[in-house]
C-alpha positions as CSV (number, residue, x, y, z in Angstrom):
1,M,-3.4,16.4,-28.8
2,K,-1.1,17.8,-26.1
3,Q,-1.8,16.8,-22.5
4,Q,-0.3,17.9,-19.2
5,I,-0.2,14.4,-17.8
6,T,0.4,10.9,-19.2
7,Q,-0.4,7.3,-18.5
8,H,3.0,6.1,-19.7
9,I,5.9,6.2,-17.3
10,M,9.5,5.0,-17.7
11,M,11.3,3.8,-14.6
12,V,14.7,2.3,-14.0
13,R,15.0,-0.6,-11.5
14,P,18.4,0.1,-9.7
15,A,21.2,-2.3,-9.6
16,N,23.6,-0.5,-7.2
17,F,21.6,2.2,-5.5
18,G,23.6,4.1,-2.8
19,F,24.8,7.4,-1.4
20,N,26.6,9.5,-4.0
21,E,29.1,11.9,-2.3
22,E,29.4,13.9,-5.6
23,T,25.7,14.8,-5.8
24,A,25.6,15.5,-2.0
25,T,27.7,18.6,-2.5
26,N,24.6,20.5,-3.7
27,N,21.8,18.2,-2.6
28,A,20.8,19.1,1.0
29,F,18.2,16.3,1.0
30,Q,20.8,13.5,1.0
31,N,21.8,12.1,4.4
32,P,24.5,9.4,4.7
33,E,24.0,8.7,8.4
34,T,23.0,5.0,9.0
35,N,23.8,1.7,10.6
36,L,23.1,-0.1,7.4
37,T,25.7,-1.7,5.2
38,T,26.0,-0.7,1.5
39,E,24.4,-4.0,0.5
40,E,21.5,-3.5,3.0
41,I,20.9,0.0,1.5
42,R,20.9,-1.5,-2.0
43,E,18.4,-4.2,-1.1
44,K,16.0,-1.9,0.7
45,A,16.0,0.5,-2.2
46,I,15.1,-2.3,-4.6
47,Q,12.3,-3.5,-2.3
48,E,11.0,0.1,-2.2
49,F,11.2,0.4,-5.9
50,D,9.4,-2.9,-6.6
51,G,6.7,-2.0,-4.2
52,F,6.3,1.4,-5.8
53,V,6.0,-0.1,-9.3
54,R,3.4,-2.6,-8.1
55,K,1.3,0.1,-6.6
56,L,1.4,2.1,-9.8
57,S,0.7,-0.9,-12.0
58,D,-2.2,-2.1,-9.8
59,N,-3.8,1.3,-10.3
60,G,-3.7,1.0,-14.1
61,I,-0.6,3.2,-14.7
62,R,1.5,1.8,-17.5
63,I,5.1,1.4,-16.5
64,H,7.9,0.8,-19.0
65,L,10.4,-0.9,-16.8
66,I,14.1,-0.7,-17.5
67,Q,16.7,-2.8,-15.6
68,D,19.8,-0.9,-14.6
69,T,23.1,-2.6,-15.6
70,D,25.5,-3.8,-13.0
71,T,28.5,-2.0,-14.6
72,P,29.3,0.8,-14.6
73,R,27.9,1.3,-11.1
74,K,25.2,4.0,-11.1
75,P,24.0,4.9,-7.6
76,D,21.4,7.3,-9.0
77,A,20.1,5.4,-11.9
78,V,16.7,5.2,-10.2
79,F,16.2,8.9,-11.1
80,P,15.9,8.9,-15.0
81,N,13.9,12.1,-15.3
82,N,17.1,14.1,-15.0
83,W,18.7,12.8,-18.2
84,V,15.9,12.3,-20.7
85,T,12.5,13.7,-21.7
86,F,10.0,12.3,-24.2
87,H,7.7,14.9,-26.0
88,H,4.4,14.9,-27.9
89,N,6.0,15.8,-31.2
90,G,8.2,12.7,-31.2
91,T,11.3,14.4,-29.9
92,V,13.6,12.8,-27.3
93,I,16.0,15.2,-25.5
94,T,19.0,14.2,-23.4
95,Y,20.5,16.6,-20.9
96,P,23.8,17.6,-19.3
97,L,24.3,16.3,-15.7
98,N,26.2,18.1,-13.0
99,A,27.7,15.0,-11.4
100,V,30.3,13.2,-13.5
101,K,29.3,9.8,-12.0
102,R,25.7,10.3,-13.3
103,R,26.6,10.8,-16.9
104,V,26.8,7.1,-17.6
105,E,23.1,6.9,-16.8
106,R,22.4,8.2,-20.4
107,R,21.9,4.9,-22.2
108,E,21.1,4.6,-25.9
109,D,19.7,1.1,-25.4
110,I,17.1,2.6,-23.1
111,I,16.0,5.0,-25.9
112,D,16.0,2.1,-28.4
113,S,13.7,0.1,-26.1
114,I,11.3,3.0,-26.0
115,K,11.5,3.3,-29.7
116,E,10.0,-0.2,-30.1
117,K,6.7,1.0,-28.8
118,F,6.7,4.8,-29.5
119,D,7.4,6.9,-32.5
120,I,10.6,8.9,-32.2
121,K,11.1,11.4,-34.9
122,R,14.0,13.6,-33.5
123,R,16.8,13.5,-31.1
124,V,18.2,16.6,-29.4
125,R,21.4,16.4,-27.3
126,F,22.1,19.1,-24.8
127,E,24.8,17.1,-23.1
128,E,27.5,18.7,-25.1
129,Y,27.3,21.7,-22.7
130,E,28.8,19.5,-19.9
131,G,32.2,20.5,-21.3
132,A,31.4,24.2,-20.7
133,G,30.2,23.5,-17.1
134,K,26.5,24.2,-18.0
135,Y,23.8,21.9,-16.7
136,L,20.1,21.4,-17.2
137,E,18.8,18.3,-15.5
138,G,15.6,17.5,-17.4
139,T,12.4,17.7,-15.4
140,G,14.3,17.9,-12.2
141,S,15.5,21.4,-13.3
142,M,12.3,22.3,-15.2
143,I,8.6,22.0,-14.4
144,L,6.8,22.2,-17.8
145,D,3.3,23.5,-18.3
146,R,2.7,21.7,-21.6
147,I,-0.7,23.2,-22.2
148,H,0.3,26.9,-21.7
149,R,3.9,26.4,-22.9
150,I,5.5,27.7,-19.7
151,A,8.7,26.3,-18.2
152,Y,9.3,27.0,-14.5
153,A,12.8,26.7,-13.1
154,C,14.8,27.8,-10.0
155,I,18.3,28.8,-11.2
156,G,21.1,27.1,-9.4
157,P,24.2,24.8,-9.7
158,R,22.2,22.2,-11.7
159,T,20.1,24.6,-13.7
160,D,22.1,27.0,-15.8
161,E,20.3,30.2,-16.7
162,Y,21.7,30.4,-20.3
163,L,20.9,26.8,-21.0
164,F,17.4,27.1,-19.6
165,E,16.8,30.1,-22.0
166,E,18.2,28.0,-24.9
167,F,15.8,25.2,-24.1
168,C,12.9,27.6,-23.9
169,K,13.8,29.2,-27.3
170,W,14.2,25.8,-28.9
171,A,11.0,24.3,-27.5
172,D,9.0,27.5,-27.8
173,Y,8.2,27.8,-24.0
174,K,7.9,31.0,-22.1
175,K,10.4,31.0,-19.3
176,A,9.6,31.5,-15.6
177,Q,12.8,31.6,-13.7
178,F,13.4,32.4,-10.1
179,R,15.7,31.6,-7.1
180,S,14.6,29.1,-4.5
181,I,16.6,29.1,-1.2
182,D,16.3,26.7,1.8
183,D,16.3,27.7,5.4
184,A,20.1,27.3,5.5
185,G,20.6,29.8,2.7
186,Q,21.5,27.1,0.1
187,D,20.0,26.9,-3.4
188,I,17.3,24.3,-3.8
189,Y,19.0,21.8,-6.0
190,H,16.1,20.9,-8.3
191,T,12.8,22.8,-9.0
192,N,10.8,19.5,-8.7
193,V,11.5,19.2,-5.0
194,M,9.8,22.5,-4.2
195,M,7.1,22.5,-6.8
196,A,4.7,20.0,-8.5
197,L,2.4,21.2,-11.3
198,G,-0.9,19.3,-12.0
199,E,-3.7,19.9,-14.6
200,S,-5.5,22.4,-12.4
201,F,-3.3,23.0,-9.3
202,V,0.2,23.6,-8.2
203,V,1.9,22.4,-5.0
204,I,4.7,24.8,-4.1
205,C,6.9,26.0,-1.3
206,L,6.6,29.7,-1.8
207,D,8.6,30.4,1.4
208,T,11.8,29.4,-0.6
209,I,11.3,32.3,-3.0
210,H,12.7,35.3,-1.2
211,D,12.4,37.8,-4.1
212,A,8.9,39.4,-3.8
213,K,8.7,40.3,-7.5
214,E,9.6,36.7,-8.6
215,R,7.0,35.3,-6.2
216,S,4.4,37.8,-7.5
217,V,5.1,36.8,-11.1
218,L,4.7,33.2,-10.3
219,E,1.4,33.7,-8.4
220,N,0.0,35.7,-11.3
221,M,1.1,33.0,-13.8
222,F,-0.7,30.4,-11.7
223,K,-3.8,32.6,-11.6
224,E,-3.8,33.3,-15.3
225,T,-3.4,29.5,-16.1
226,E,-6.2,28.6,-13.5
227,K,-4.0,26.6,-11.2
228,E,-5.0,26.5,-7.6
229,I,-2.0,27.2,-5.3
230,I,-1.6,24.5,-2.6
231,E,1.2,25.9,-0.5
232,I,3.5,23.7,1.5
233,S,6.0,24.7,4.3
234,L,9.8,24.4,4.3
235,E,9.5,21.4,6.7
236,Q,7.0,19.7,4.4
237,M,9.3,20.3,1.5
238,K,12.1,18.5,3.4
239,S,9.7,15.6,3.6
240,F,9.5,15.6,-0.2
241,A,6.0,17.1,-0.3
242,G,7.0,19.1,-3.4
243,N,8.3,16.0,-5.2
244,M,5.0,14.8,-6.7
245,L,3.8,13.9,-10.2
246,Q,0.2,13.8,-11.5
247,V,-0.4,10.8,-13.8
248,R,-3.4,9.2,-15.6
249,N,-4.3,5.5,-15.7
250,E,-5.8,3.6,-18.6
251,E,-9.3,4.5,-17.6
252,G,-8.6,8.2,-17.4
253,K,-8.5,8.4,-13.6
254,T,-5.9,10.7,-12.4
255,F,-3.5,10.5,-9.4
256,L,-1.0,12.7,-7.6
257,V,1.8,10.3,-6.9
258,M,4.0,10.9,-3.9
259,S,6.0,9.1,-1.2
260,E,4.5,7.9,2.1
261,Q,6.7,10.5,3.9
262,A,5.3,13.3,1.8
263,F,1.8,12.2,2.4
264,K,2.2,12.0,6.1
265,S,3.6,15.5,6.2
266,L,0.4,17.0,4.7
267,S,-2.3,18.5,6.8
268,D,-5.9,17.3,6.4
269,E,-6.7,20.7,4.8
270,Q,-4.0,20.2,2.2
271,V,-5.1,16.6,1.5
272,G,-8.6,18.0,1.0
273,Q,-7.3,20.6,-1.4
274,I,-5.5,18.0,-3.5
275,E,-8.4,15.6,-3.5
276,K,-10.7,18.3,-5.0
277,H,-8.5,18.0,-8.1
278,T,-7.2,14.4,-8.2
279,N,-6.7,11.1,-6.3
280,I,-3.7,10.6,-4.1
281,L,-1.4,7.6,-4.4
282,H,1.6,7.1,-2.1
283,A,4.2,4.5,-1.3
284,P,7.1,4.1,1.2
285,L,10.4,5.4,-0.3
286,Y,12.4,6.2,2.9
287,T,15.7,4.6,1.8
288,I,15.7,6.1,-1.6
289,E,14.8,9.5,-0.2
290,Q,17.5,9.5,2.6
291,F,20.4,8.3,0.5
292,G,19.4,9.5,-3.0
293,G,17.9,12.9,-2.0
294,G,15.1,12.4,-4.4
295,S,11.6,10.9,-4.2
296,A,8.6,9.7,-6.2
297,R,8.6,12.3,-8.9
298,C,12.3,11.9,-9.6
299,M,11.8,8.2,-10.2
300,M,9.3,8.7,-13.0
301,A,10.2,9.8,-16.6
302,E,7.0,10.7,-18.4
303,I,6.5,9.4,-22.0
304,F,4.4,11.7,-24.2
305,L,5.6,10.3,-27.5
306,P,3.0,9.1,-30.0
307,E,2.4,5.4,-29.7
308,K,3.1,3.2,-32.7
309,E,0.2,1.7,-34.4
310,S,-0.6,-1.9,-33.4
311,E,1.1,-4.4,-35.7
312,V,-1.8,-6.9,-35.0
313,S,-3.7,-7.4,-38.2
314,H,-7.5,-7.3,-38.2
315,T,-9.3,-9.8,-40.5
316,V,-12.7,-8.9,-41.8
317,V,-15.0,-12.0,-42.0
């Protein structure tokens, strides 16, 4: 049965997290200013990551933890949702990444480790489009309404219009594309920093959508799919209040996962709106946010693959 959210999350523990100058060319959320050394940034990021994983695990969310390799160095390995997605029908899709340095994050050994516990029936590889300069960075580029088969995406340097359409044709999703612009006139680099879609709500920065028709189309889609709109401001978006993911634990309890910075940016009214639908779970991710330009949602790759049957035998006495 298809579900919008899952209890299985893949995360990659970083080995060499740091500021990536290549991704900073179109990620306005990154900020290199600091008095910290490279090693101090790396250590702080690992501490934040480990604390985040503990918080998720303590709340019954199943984490499939992958250790990043020391070489080649991958400063953004902590954001695996950009290069791979795992689907209900047993399909694994890998994606073309804009930054050359990030392409080594795609690791077959990671997919093999997931295959030990989940049933993988098909592999689809979109990374061949990198040679043509076309990029589609997984669930960074696309927000998927898996129940209503709608894919939302803001078109920009990391989300190619043609490739987005190809994905929608292949996966049988209706496309909902738009432009999302920050207050400096720059394209929002990923859809998942301005929008988060839950089972019965959507958190979104509508102020970034300047085209009135595009905005109206989105609002109508949310109404038709019975999603309450929880609107955030541009300033809240800059605090990663759009970079959230709803998950489910082993007991069926749901959480909207976000960073501490994102949570602190929300008003009491917005917190109340969210808590009508789900619980809130947050953790401090300041180092990862500042230097990586991504937050809680970017760190979690959802696994919707069918689980393999238990190999434990049951003896009837």
